[in-house]
Each structure stands twice: as C-alpha cells, then as structure tokens.
mmCIF file as gemmi writes it, N, C-alpha and C atoms, coordinates in Angstrom:
data_model
loop_
_atom_site.group_PDB
_atom_site.id
_atom_site.type_symbol
_atom_site.label_atom_id
_atom_site.label_alt_id
_atom_site.label_comp_id
_atom_site.label_asym_id
_atom_site.label_entity_id
_atom_site.label_seq_id
_atom_site.pdbx_PDB_ins_code
_atom_site.Cartn_x
_atom_site.Cartn_y
_atom_site.Cartn_z
_atom_site.occupancy
_atom_site.B_iso_or_equiv
_atom_site.pdbx_formal_charge
_atom_site.auth_seq_id
_atom_site.auth_asym_id
_atom_site.pdbx_PDB_model_num
ATOM 1 N N . MET Axp A 1 ? 0.851 -1.19 0 1 0 ? 1 A 1
ATOM 2 C CA . MET Axp A 1 ? 0 0 0 1 0 ? 1 A 1
ATOM 3 C C . MET Axp A 1 ? 0.889 1.242 0 1 0 ? 1 A 1
ATOM 4 N N . ILE Axp A 2 ? 0.688 2.072 -0.951 1 0 ? 2 A 1
ATOM 5 C CA . ILE Axp A 2 ? 1.461 3.309 -1.068 1 0 ? 2 A 1
ATOM 6 C C . ILE Axp A 2 ? 0.84 4.368 -0.165 1 0 ? 2 A 1
ATOM 7 N N . LYS Axp A 3 ? 1.703 5.087 0.553 1 0 ? 3 A 1
ATOM 8 C CA . LYS Axp A 3 ? 1.246 6.156 1.435 1 0 ? 3 A 1
ATOM 9 C C . LYS Axp A 3 ? 2.006 7.431 1.11 1 0 ? 3 A 1
ATOM 10 N N . VAL Axp A 4 ? 1.41 8.562 1.433 1 0 ? 4 A 1
ATOM 11 C CA . VAL Axp A 4 ? 2.086 9.841 1.281 1 0 ? 4 A 1
ATOM 12 C C . VAL Axp A 4 ? 3.325 9.834 2.176 1 0 ? 4 A 1
ATOM 13 N N . GLY Axp A 5 ? 4.438 10.265 1.632 1 0 ? 5 A 1
ATOM 14 C CA . GLY Axp A 5 ? 5.691 10.293 2.38 1 0 ? 5 A 1
ATOM 15 C C . GLY Axp A 5 ? 6.601 9.116 2.097 1 0 ? 5 A 1
ATOM 16 N N . ASP Axp A 6 ? 6.086 8.079 1.411 1 0 ? 6 A 1
ATOM 17 C CA . ASP Axp A 6 ? 6.911 6.917 1.076 1 0 ? 6 A 1
ATOM 18 C C . ASP Axp A 6 ? 7.979 7.281 0.056 1 0 ? 6 A 1
ATOM 19 N N . ARG Axp A 7 ? 9.117 6.627 0.162 1 0 ? 7 A 1
ATOM 20 C CA . ARG Axp A 7 ? 10.146 6.716 -0.875 1 0 ? 7 A 1
ATOM 21 C C . ARG Axp A 7 ? 9.726 5.77 -1.988 1 0 ? 7 A 1
ATOM 22 N N . ALA Axp A 8 ? 9.903 6.19 -3.225 1 0 ? 8 A 1
ATOM 23 C CA . ALA Axp A 8 ? 9.463 5.377 -4.345 1 0 ? 8 A 1
ATOM 24 C C . ALA Axp A 8 ? 10.461 5.433 -5.489 1 0 ? 8 A 1
ATOM 25 N N . LYS Axp A 9 ? 10.511 4.345 -6.221 1 0 ? 9 A 1
ATOM 26 C CA . LYS Axp A 9 ? 11.342 4.259 -7.417 1 0 ? 9 A 1
ATOM 27 C C . LYS Axp A 9 ? 10.411 4.155 -8.62 1 0 ? 9 A 1
ATOM 28 N N . ILE Axp A 10 ? 10.758 4.861 -9.688 1 0 ? 10 A 1
ATOM 29 C CA . ILE Axp A 10 ? 9.954 4.826 -10.903 1 0 ? 10 A 1
ATOM 30 C C . ILE Axp A 10 ? 10.471 3.701 -11.786 1 0 ? 10 A 1
ATOM 31 N N . VAL Axp A 11 ? 9.555 2.838 -12.226 1 0 ? 11 A 1
ATOM 32 C CA . VAL Axp A 11 ? 9.903 1.712 -13.092 1 0 ? 11 A 1
ATOM 33 C C . VAL Axp A 11 ? 9.111 1.831 -14.399 1 0 ? 11 A 1
ATOM 34 N N . ILE Axp A 12 ? 9.567 1.106 -15.391 1 0 ? 12 A 1
ATOM 35 C CA . ILE Axp A 12 ? 8.94 1.195 -16.709 1 0 ? 12 A 1
ATOM 36 C C . ILE Axp A 12 ? 7.565 0.527 -16.71 1 0 ? 12 A 1
ATOM 37 N N . SER Axp A 13 ? 6.654 1.117 -17.457 1 0 ? 13 A 1
ATOM 38 C CA . SER Axp A 13 ? 5.32 0.546 -17.646 1 0 ? 13 A 1
ATOM 39 C C . SER Axp A 13 ? 4.764 1.052 -18.969 1 0 ? 13 A 1
ATOM 40 N N . LYS Axp A 14 ? 3.723 0.409 -19.429 1 0 ? 14 A 1
ATOM 41 C CA . LYS Axp A 14 ? 3.075 0.827 -20.671 1 0 ? 14 A 1
ATOM 42 C C . LYS Axp A 14 ? 2.549 2.259 -20.542 1 0 ? 14 A 1
ATOM 43 N N . GLN Axp A 15 ? 1.979 2.574 -19.394 1 0 ? 15 A 1
ATOM 44 C CA . GLN Axp A 15 ? 1.409 3.896 -19.167 1 0 ? 15 A 1
ATOM 45 C C . GLN Axp A 15 ? 2.489 4.985 -19.189 1 0 ? 15 A 1
ATOM 46 N N . LEU Axp A 16 ? 3.629 4.698 -18.587 1 0 ? 16 A 1
ATOM 47 C CA . LEU Axp A 16 ? 4.721 5.672 -18.582 1 0 ? 16 A 1
ATOM 48 C C . LEU Axp A 16 ? 5.238 5.889 -20.004 1 0 ? 16 A 1
ATOM 49 N N . PHE Axp A 17 ? 5.307 4.81 -20.771 1 0 ? 17 A 1
ATOM 50 C CA . PHE Axp A 17 ? 5.718 4.896 -22.166 1 0 ? 17 A 1
ATOM 51 C C . PHE Axp A 17 ? 4.744 5.76 -22.967 1 0 ? 17 A 1
ATOM 52 N N . GLU Axp A 18 ? 3.45 5.548 -22.759 1 0 ? 18 A 1
ATOM 53 C CA . GLU Axp A 18 ? 2.434 6.329 -23.466 1 0 ? 18 A 1
ATOM 54 C C . GLU Axp A 18 ? 2.495 7.809 -23.099 1 0 ? 18 A 1
ATOM 55 N N . MET Axp A 19 ? 2.897 8.114 -21.875 1 0 ? 19 A 1
ATOM 56 C CA . MET Axp A 19 ? 3.023 9.504 -21.431 1 0 ? 19 A 1
ATOM 57 C C . MET Axp A 19 ? 4.355 10.111 -21.876 1 0 ? 19 A 1
ATOM 58 N N . GLN Axp A 20 ? 5.185 9.323 -22.531 1 0 ? 20 A 1
ATOM 59 C CA . GLN Axp A 20 ? 6.5 9.737 -23.023 1 0 ? 20 A 1
ATOM 60 C C . GLN Axp A 20 ? 7.398 10.222 -21.878 1 0 ? 20 A 1
ATOM 61 N N . LEU Axp A 21 ? 7.358 9.479 -20.771 1 0 ? 21 A 1
ATOM 62 C CA . LEU Axp A 21 ? 8.168 9.818 -19.604 1 0 ? 21 A 1
ATOM 63 C C . LEU Axp A 21 ? 9.207 8.742 -19.279 1 0 ? 21 A 1
ATOM 64 N N . ILE Axp A 22 ? 9.644 7.997 -20.28 1 0 ? 22 A 1
ATOM 65 C CA . ILE Axp A 22 ? 10.629 6.937 -20.092 1 0 ? 22 A 1
ATOM 66 C C . ILE Axp A 22 ? 11.922 7.453 -19.433 1 0 ? 22 A 1
ATOM 67 N N . PRO Axp A 23 ? 12.375 8.692 -19.697 1 0 ? 23 A 1
ATOM 68 C CA . PRO Axp A 23 ? 13.6 9.16 -19.02 1 0 ? 23 A 1
ATOM 69 C C . PRO Axp A 23 ? 13.496 9.217 -17.491 1 0 ? 23 A 1
ATOM 70 N N . LEU Axp A 24 ? 12.286 9.116 -16.95 1 0 ? 24 A 1
ATOM 71 C CA . LEU Axp A 24 ? 12.124 9.12 -15.492 1 0 ? 24 A 1
ATOM 72 C C . LEU Axp A 24 ? 12.391 7.755 -14.857 1 0 ? 24 A 1
ATOM 73 N N . VAL Axp A 25 ? 12.499 6.699 -15.677 1 0 ? 25 A 1
ATOM 74 C CA . VAL Axp A 25 ? 12.715 5.352 -15.154 1 0 ? 25 A 1
ATOM 75 C C . VAL Axp A 25 ? 14.004 5.311 -14.339 1 0 ? 25 A 1
ATOM 76 N N . ALA Axp A 26 ? 13.945 4.633 -13.203 1 0 ? 26 A 1
ATOM 77 C CA . ALA Axp A 26 ? 15.047 4.422 -12.256 1 0 ? 26 A 1
ATOM 78 C C . ALA Axp A 26 ? 15.318 5.624 -11.367 1 0 ? 26 A 1
ATOM 79 N N . ARG Axp A 27 ? 14.536 6.66 -11.46 1 0 ? 27 A 1
ATOM 80 C CA . ARG Axp A 27 ? 14.702 7.809 -10.549 1 0 ? 27 A 1
ATOM 81 C C . ARG Axp A 27 ? 13.935 7.553 -9.253 1 0 ? 27 A 1
ATOM 82 N N . TRP Axp A 28 ? 14.409 8.193 -8.198 1 0 ? 28 A 1
ATOM 83 C CA . TRP Axp A 28 ? 13.802 8.071 -6.87 1 0 ? 28 A 1
ATOM 84 C C . TRP Axp A 28 ? 13.152 9.38 -6.475 1 0 ? 28 A 1
ATOM 85 N N . GLY Axp A 29 ? 12.13 9.269 -5.634 1 0 ? 29 A 1
ATOM 86 C CA . GLY Axp A 29 ? 11.463 10.454 -5.124 1 0 ? 29 A 1
ATOM 87 C C . GLY Axp A 29 ? 10.588 10.11 -3.935 1 0 ? 29 A 1
ATOM 88 N N . THR Axp A 30 ? 9.819 11.104 -3.506 1 0 ? 30 A 1
ATOM 89 C CA . THR Axp A 30 ? 8.929 10.967 -2.361 1 0 ? 30 A 1
ATOM 90 C C . THR Axp A 30 ? 7.494 11.174 -2.817 1 0 ? 30 A 1
ATOM 91 N N . VAL Axp A 31 ? 6.605 10.294 -2.401 1 0 ? 31 A 1
ATOM 92 C CA . VAL Axp A 31 ? 5.184 10.401 -2.762 1 0 ? 31 A 1
ATOM 93 C C . VAL Axp A 31 ? 4.583 11.584 -2.004 1 0 ? 31 A 1
ATOM 94 N N . MET Axp A 32 ? 4.015 12.526 -2.766 1 0 ? 32 A 1
ATOM 95 C CA . MET Axp A 32 ? 3.444 13.729 -2.171 1 0 ? 32 A 1
ATOM 96 C C . MET Axp A 32 ? 1.911 13.698 -2.134 1 0 ? 32 A 1
ATOM 97 N N . SER Axp A 33 ? 1.31 12.994 -3.092 1 0 ? 33 A 1
ATOM 98 C CA . SER Axp A 33 ? -0.144 12.931 -3.185 1 0 ? 33 A 1
ATOM 99 C C . SER Axp A 33 ? -0.531 11.682 -3.973 1 0 ? 33 A 1
ATOM 100 N N . ILE Axp A 34 ? -1.687 11.119 -3.647 1 0 ? 34 A 1
ATOM 101 C CA . ILE Axp A 34 ? -2.173 9.916 -4.329 1 0 ? 34 A 1
ATOM 102 C C . ILE Axp A 34 ? -3.503 10.233 -5.006 1 0 ? 34 A 1
ATOM 103 N N . THR Axp A 35 ? -3.6 9.887 -6.292 1 0 ? 35 A 1
ATOM 104 C CA . THR Axp A 35 ? -4.824 10.084 -7.062 1 0 ? 35 A 1
ATOM 105 C C . THR Axp A 35 ? -5.444 8.719 -7.312 1 0 ? 35 A 1
ATOM 106 N N . LYS Axp A 36 ? -6.67 8.517 -6.825 1 0 ? 36 A 1
ATOM 107 C CA . LYS Axp A 36 ? -7.298 7.196 -6.908 1 0 ? 36 A 1
ATOM 108 C C . LYS Axp A 36 ? -8.439 7.158 -7.92 1 0 ? 36 A 1
ATOM 109 N N . SER Axp A 37 ? -8.328 7.923 -8.996 1 0 ? 37 A 1
ATOM 110 C CA . SER Axp A 37 ? -9.387 7.892 -10.004 1 0 ? 37 A 1
ATOM 111 C C . SER Axp A 37 ? -9.343 6.561 -10.755 1 0 ? 37 A 1
ATOM 112 N N . LYS Axp A 38 ? -10.497 6.076 -11.178 1 0 ? 38 A 1
ATOM 113 C CA . LYS Axp A 38 ? -10.549 4.797 -11.899 1 0 ? 38 A 1
ATOM 114 C C . LYS Axp A 38 ? -9.899 4.913 -13.265 1 0 ? 38 A 1
ATOM 115 N N . ARG Axp A 39 ? -9.991 6.072 -13.87 1 0 ? 39 A 1
ATOM 116 C CA . ARG Axp A 39 ? -9.482 6.261 -15.226 1 0 ? 39 A 1
ATOM 117 C C . ARG Axp A 39 ? -7.96 6.371 -15.258 1 0 ? 39 A 1
ATOM 118 N N . ASN Axp A 40 ? -7.378 7.076 -14.294 1 0 ? 40 A 1
ATOM 119 C CA . ASN Axp A 40 ? -5.946 7.324 -14.34 1 0 ? 40 A 1
ATOM 120 C C . ASN Axp A 40 ? -5.358 7.366 -12.921 1 0 ? 40 A 1
ATOM 121 N N . PRO Axp A 41 ? -5.26 6.22 -12.243 1 0 ? 41 A 1
ATOM 122 C CA . PRO Axp A 41 ? -4.695 6.226 -10.89 1 0 ? 41 A 1
ATOM 123 C C . PRO Axp A 41 ? -3.189 6.462 -10.94 1 0 ? 41 A 1
ATOM 124 N N . GLY Axp A 42 ? -2.697 7.177 -9.945 1 0 ? 42 A 1
ATOM 125 C CA . GLY Axp A 42 ? -1.264 7.436 -9.89 1 0 ? 42 A 1
ATOM 126 C C . GLY Axp A 42 ? -0.892 8.251 -8.674 1 0 ? 42 A 1
ATOM 127 N N . VAL Axp A 43 ? 0.335 8.737 -8.673 1 0 ? 43 A 1
ATOM 128 C CA . VAL Axp A 43 ? 0.83 9.534 -7.55 1 0 ? 43 A 1
ATOM 129 C C . VAL Axp A 43 ? 1.573 10.752 -8.084 1 0 ? 43 A 1
ATOM 130 N N . TRP Axp A 44 ? 1.552 11.796 -7.292 1 0 ? 44 A 1
ATOM 131 C CA . TRP Axp A 44 ? 2.421 12.932 -7.546 1 0 ? 44 A 1
ATOM 132 C C . TRP Axp A 44 ? 3.674 12.682 -6.727 1 0 ? 44 A 1
ATOM 133 N N . ILE Axp A 45 ? 4.793 12.708 -7.402 1 0 ? 45 A 1
ATOM 134 C CA . ILE Axp A 45 ? 6.051 12.383 -6.75 1 0 ? 45 A 1
ATOM 135 C C . ILE Axp A 45 ? 7.004 13.565 -6.858 1 0 ? 45 A 1
ATOM 136 N N . LYS Axp A 46 ? 7.714 13.836 -5.78 1 0 ? 46 A 1
ATOM 137 C CA . LYS Axp A 46 ? 8.76 14.859 -5.792 1 0 ? 46 A 1
ATOM 138 C C . LYS Axp A 46 ? 10.083 14.131 -5.997 1 0 ? 46 A 1
ATOM 139 N N . LEU Axp A 47 ? 10.687 14.35 -7.153 1 0 ? 47 A 1
ATOM 140 C CA . LEU Axp A 47 ? 11.946 13.688 -7.479 1 0 ? 47 A 1
ATOM 141 C C . LEU Axp A 47 ? 13.089 14.209 -6.623 1 0 ? 47 A 1
ATOM 142 N N . ASP Axp A 48 ? 14.094 13.371 -6.429 1 0 ? 48 A 1
ATOM 143 C CA . ASP Axp A 48 ? 15.292 13.799 -5.71 1 0 ? 48 A 1
ATOM 144 C C . ASP Axp A 48 ? 16.081 14.824 -6.521 1 0 ? 48 A 1
ATOM 145 N N . ASN Axp A 49 ? 16.065 14.671 -7.849 1 0 ? 49 A 1
ATOM 146 C CA . ASN Axp A 49 ? 16.757 15.587 -8.755 1 0 ? 49 A 1
ATOM 147 C C . ASN Axp A 49 ? 15.784 16.048 -9.834 1 0 ? 49 A 1
ATOM 148 N N . LYS Axp A 50 ? 15.92 17.289 -10.261 1 0 ? 50 A 1
ATOM 149 C CA . LYS Axp A 50 ? 15.018 17.838 -11.272 1 0 ? 50 A 1
ATOM 150 C C . LYS Axp A 50 ? 15.061 17.045 -12.574 1 0 ? 50 A 1
ATOM 151 N N . PHE Axp A 51 ? 13.928 17.044 -13.269 1 0 ? 51 A 1
ATOM 152 C CA . PHE Axp A 51 ? 13.838 16.524 -14.624 1 0 ? 51 A 1
ATOM 153 C C . PHE Axp A 51 ? 13.103 17.58 -15.428 1 0 ? 51 A 1
ATOM 154 N N . LYS Axp A 52 ? 13.731 18.08 -16.482 1 0 ? 52 A 1
ATOM 155 C CA . LYS Axp A 52 ? 13.171 19.169 -17.298 1 0 ? 52 A 1
ATOM 156 C C . LYS Axp A 52 ? 12.781 20.352 -16.419 1 0 ? 52 A 1
ATOM 157 N N . SER Axp A 53 ? 13.64 20.697 -15.5 1 0 ? 53 A 1
ATOM 158 C CA . SER Axp A 53 ? 13.523 21.837 -14.578 1 0 ? 53 A 1
ATOM 159 C C . SER Axp A 53 ? 12.349 21.731 -13.597 1 0 ? 53 A 1
ATOM 160 N N . LEU Axp A 54 ? 11.785 20.53 -13.43 1 0 ? 54 A 1
ATOM 161 C CA . LEU Axp A 54 ? 10.688 20.334 -12.475 1 0 ? 54 A 1
ATOM 162 C C . LEU Axp A 54 ? 11.012 19.202 -11.509 1 0 ? 54 A 1
ATOM 163 N N . TYR Axp A 55 ? 10.551 19.356 -10.264 1 0 ? 55 A 1
ATOM 164 C CA . TYR Axp A 55 ? 10.69 18.297 -9.272 1 0 ? 55 A 1
ATOM 165 C C . TYR Axp A 55 ? 9.445 17.42 -9.188 1 0 ? 55 A 1
ATOM 166 N N . TYR Axp A 56 ? 8.255 18.002 -9.395 1 0 ? 56 A 1
ATOM 167 C CA . TYR Axp A 56 ? 6.991 17.286 -9.198 1 0 ? 56 A 1
ATOM 168 C C . TYR Axp A 56 ? 6.468 16.72 -10.509 1 0 ? 56 A 1
ATOM 169 N N . TRP Axp A 57 ? 6.147 15.407 -10.486 1 0 ? 57 A 1
ATOM 170 C CA . TRP Axp A 57 ? 5.646 14.733 -11.677 1 0 ? 57 A 1
ATOM 171 C C . TRP Axp A 57 ? 4.529 13.768 -11.29 1 0 ? 57 A 1
ATOM 172 N N . PHE Axp A 58 ? 3.534 13.657 -12.182 1 0 ? 58 A 1
ATOM 173 C CA . PHE Axp A 58 ? 2.485 12.66 -12.003 1 0 ? 58 A 1
ATOM 174 C C . PHE Axp A 58 ? 2.974 11.359 -12.63 1 0 ? 58 A 1
ATOM 175 N N . ILE Axp A 59 ? 2.967 10.29 -11.836 1 0 ? 59 A 1
ATOM 176 C CA . ILE Axp A 59 ? 3.444 8.996 -12.289 1 0 ? 59 A 1
ATOM 177 C C . ILE Axp A 59 ? 2.302 7.978 -12.137 1 0 ? 59 A 1
ATOM 178 N N . PRO Axp A 60 ? 2.011 7.205 -13.187 1 0 ? 60 A 1
ATOM 179 C CA . PRO Axp A 60 ? 0.97 6.17 -13.075 1 0 ? 60 A 1
ATOM 180 C C . PRO Axp A 60 ? 1.327 5.153 -11.991 1 0 ? 60 A 1
ATOM 181 N N . ILE Axp A 61 ? 0.318 4.642 -11.345 1 0 ? 61 A 1
ATOM 182 C CA . ILE Axp A 61 ? 0.515 3.725 -10.226 1 0 ? 61 A 1
ATOM 183 C C . ILE Axp A 61 ? 1.3 2.475 -10.64 1 0 ? 61 A 1
ATOM 184 N N . GLN Axp A 62 ? 1.18 2.054 -11.896 1 0 ? 62 A 1
ATOM 185 C CA . GLN Axp A 62 ? 1.891 0.871 -12.373 1 0 ? 62 A 1
ATOM 186 C C . GLN Axp A 62 ? 3.405 1.099 -12.443 1 0 ? 62 A 1
ATOM 187 N N . SER Axp A 63 ? 3.829 2.342 -12.399 1 0 ? 63 A 1
ATOM 188 C CA . SER Axp A 63 ? 5.253 2.672 -12.526 1 0 ? 63 A 1
ATOM 189 C C . SER Axp A 63 ? 5.918 2.982 -11.191 1 0 ? 63 A 1
ATOM 190 N N . ILE Axp A 64 ? 5.232 2.728 -10.093 1 0 ? 64 A 1
ATOM 191 C CA . ILE Axp A 64 ? 5.783 3.046 -8.768 1 0 ? 64 A 1
ATOM 192 C C . ILE Axp A 64 ? 6.135 1.772 -8.023 1 0 ? 64 A 1
ATOM 193 N N . ARG Axp A 65 ? 7.334 1.735 -7.472 1 0 ? 65 A 1
ATOM 194 C CA . ARG Axp A 65 ? 7.759 0.63 -6.602 1 0 ? 65 A 1
ATOM 195 C C . ARG Axp A 65 ? 8.23 1.221 -5.281 1 0 ? 65 A 1
ATOM 196 N N . ILE Axp A 66 ? 7.732 0.648 -4.21 1 0 ? 66 A 1
ATOM 197 C CA . ILE Axp A 66 ? 8.086 1.079 -2.86 1 0 ? 66 A 1
ATOM 198 C C . ILE Axp A 66 ? 8.963 0.007 -2.235 1 0 ? 66 A 1
ATOM 199 N N . PRO Axp A 67 ? 10.14 0.369 -1.743 1 0 ? 67 A 1
ATOM 200 C CA . PRO Axp A 67 ? 10.979 -0.635 -1.059 1 0 ? 67 A 1
ATOM 201 C C . PRO Axp A 67 ? 10.45 -0.893 0.344 1 0 ? 67 A 1
ATOM 202 N N . TYR Axp A 68 ? 9.622 -1.914 0.489 1 0 ? 68 A 1
ATOM 203 C CA . TYR Axp A 68 ? 8.951 -2.191 1.761 1 0 ? 68 A 1
ATOM 204 C C . TYR Axp A 68 ? 9.925 -2.472 2.894 1 0 ? 68 A 1
ATOM 205 N N . ASN Axp A 69 ? 11.045 -3.078 2.573 1 0 ? 69 A 1
ATOM 206 C CA . ASN Axp A 69 ? 11.992 -3.453 3.627 1 0 ? 69 A 1
ATOM 207 C C . ASN Axp A 69 ? 13.256 -2.596 3.584 1 0 ? 69 A 1
ATOM 208 N N . GLU Axp A 70 ? 13.111 -1.335 3.218 1 0 ? 70 A 1
ATOM 209 C CA . GLU Axp A 70 ? 14.263 -0.444 3.1 1 0 ? 70 A 1
ATOM 210 C C . GLU Axp A 70 ? 15.031 -0.347 4.416 1 0 ? 70 A 1
ATOM 211 N N . GLU Axp A 71 ? 14.309 -0.243 5.54 1 0 ? 71 A 1
ATOM 212 C CA . GLU Axp A 71 ? 14.984 -0.137 6.838 1 0 ? 71 A 1
ATOM 213 C C . GLU Axp A 71 ? 15.742 -1.413 7.169 1 0 ? 71 A 1
ATOM 214 N N . ALA Axp A 72 ? 15.156 -2.56 6.868 1 0 ? 72 A 1
ATOM 215 C CA . ALA Axp A 72 ? 15.816 -3.84 7.136 1 0 ? 72 A 1
ATOM 216 C C . ALA Axp A 72 ? 17.073 -3.981 6.281 1 0 ? 72 A 1
ATOM 217 N N . ILE Axp A 73 ? 16.987 -3.547 5.035 1 0 ? 73 A 1
ATOM 218 C CA . ILE Axp A 73 ? 18.152 -3.617 4.147 1 0 ? 73 A 1
ATOM 219 C C . ILE Axp A 73 ? 19.268 -2.736 4.676 1 0 ? 73 A 1
ATOM 220 N N . GLU Axp A 74 ? 18.937 -1.521 5.082 1 0 ? 74 A 1
ATOM 221 C CA . GLU Axp A 74 ? 19.96 -0.615 5.623 1 0 ? 74 A 1
ATOM 222 C C . GLU Axp A 74 ? 20.577 -1.178 6.9 1 0 ? 74 A 1
ATOM 223 N N . LYS Axp A 75 ? 19.769 -1.791 7.737 1 0 ? 75 A 1
ATOM 224 C CA . LYS Axp A 75 ? 20.28 -2.381 8.97 1 0 ? 75 A 1
ATOM 225 C C . LYS Axp A 75 ? 21.252 -3.513 8.646 1 0 ? 75 A 1
ATOM 226 N N . ASN Axp A 76 ? 20.904 -4.349 7.663 1 0 ? 76 A 1
ATOM 227 C CA . ASN Axp A 76 ? 21.796 -5.438 7.261 1 0 ? 76 A 1
ATOM 228 C C . ASN Axp A 76 ? 23.104 -4.906 6.697 1 0 ? 76 A 1
ATOM 229 N N . ARG Axp A 77 ? 23.049 -3.851 5.897 1 0 ? 77 A 1
ATOM 230 C CA . ARG Axp A 77 ? 24.268 -3.255 5.339 1 0 ? 77 A 1
ATOM 231 C C . ARG Axp A 77 ? 25.172 -2.726 6.443 1 0 ? 77 A 1
ATOM 232 N N . ARG Axp A 78 ? 24.578 -2.055 7.426 1 0 ? 78 A 1
ATOM 233 C CA . ARG Axp A 78 ? 25.37 -1.528 8.555 1 0 ? 78 A 1
ATOM 234 C C . ARG Axp A 78 ? 26.022 -2.666 9.325 1 0 ? 78 A 1
ATOM 235 N N . ASN Axp A 79 ? 25.25 -3.715 9.587 1 0 ? 79 A 1
ATOM 236 C CA . ASN Axp A 79 ? 25.795 -4.855 10.33 1 0 ? 79 A 1
ATOM 237 C C . ASN Axp A 79 ? 26.917 -5.526 9.556 1 0 ? 79 A 1
ATOM 238 N N . ASN Axp A 80 ? 26.743 -5.701 8.244 1 0 ? 80 A 1
ATOM 239 C CA . ASN Axp A 80 ? 27.789 -6.302 7.426 1 0 ? 80 A 1
ATOM 240 C C . ASN Axp A 80 ? 29.046 -5.44 7.424 1 0 ? 80 A 1
ATOM 241 N N . LEU Axp A 81 ? 28.879 -4.147 7.347 1 0 ? 81 A 1
ATOM 242 C CA . LEU Axp A 81 ? 30.016 -3.247 7.362 1 0 ? 81 A 1
ATOM 243 C C . LEU Axp A 81 ? 30.755 -3.323 8.702 1 0 ? 81 A 1
ATOM 244 N N . LEU Axp A 82 ? 30.009 -3.342 9.789 1 0 ? 82 A 1
ATOM 245 C CA . LEU Axp A 82 ? 30.626 -3.443 11.111 1 0 ? 82 A 1
ATOM 246 C C . LEU Axp A 82 ? 31.348 -4.776 11.28 1 0 ? 82 A 1
ATOM 247 N N . ASN Axp A 83 ? 30.767 -5.85 10.72 1 0 ? 83 A 1
ATOM 248 C CA . ASN Axp A 83 ? 31.389 -7.16 10.838 1 0 ? 83 A 1
ATOM 249 C C . ASN Axp A 83 ? 32.691 -7.255 10.048 1 0 ? 83 A 1
ATOM 250 N N . THR Axp A 84 ? 32.814 -6.493 8.978 1 0 ? 84 A 1
ATOM 251 C CA . THR Axp A 84 ? 34.025 -6.555 8.164 1 0 ? 84 A 1
ATOM 252 C C . THR Axp A 84 ? 35.118 -5.615 8.666 1 0 ? 84 A 1
ATOM 253 N N . MET Axp A 85 ? 34.743 -4.682 9.527 1 0 ? 85 A 1
ATOM 254 C CA . MET Axp A 85 ? 35.74 -3.743 10.055 1 0 ? 85 A 1
ATOM 255 C C . MET Axp A 85 ? 36.488 -4.389 11.219 1 0 ? 85 A 1
ATOM 256 N N . LYS Axp A 86 ? 37.753 -4.102 11.298 1 0 ? 86 A 1
ATOM 257 C CA . LYS Axp A 86 ? 38.562 -4.589 12.428 1 0 ? 86 A 1
ATOM 258 C C . LYS Axp A 86 ? 38.644 -3.456 13.462 1 0 ? 86 A 1
ATOM 259 N N . LEU Axp A 87 ? 37.947 -3.623 14.547 1 0 ? 87 A 1
ATOM 260 C CA . LEU Axp A 87 ? 37.942 -2.593 15.598 1 0 ? 87 A 1
ATOM 261 C C . LEU Axp A 87 ? 38.935 -2.921 16.681 1 0 ? 87 A 1
C-alpha cells in the first residue's frame, strides 16, 4: 500500500511509455499525493533531482515501486560493514 511520504522508485510501464516519460525510469522520489481515479490512478512524486527543470511529476501507479523493507536492508548493510571492520 502506497502512502504519502513513502520513498518510491519509478519503473517502466506501458502507461509511462504512453506519457513519453521513459527518461524518469530508475529515478527516486517521495510520494506527495495519491490520485485514486478509476481512469488514471497514480501519484504525484517529488523527485530527488530535477527533470526538465521540475521536481513534481504525475506517475501512473503501475510505474511506482516502494521498497517495503528499506529499513531492514539498511540495517543489514550496517551490520555487514561493522562485521568486516577490524575494531
């Protein structure tokens, strides 16, 4: 379930291709608003870096991926790094 404030990655989809927004693929941002219309569901996302001089873009819901276990992954990376360091 996508929520406002989630970190999200943009992935390729038919809808993104039709909107001619393929250059946004693999970019990261923060979900600012969710649109739940039946015709065109999606999210407004604030990108980490500008694209065409804009930060805010409407992205179809099919093109959004949320890393559900981002905190767990970061914790594992920290633990692995600490385990490899000689203190």
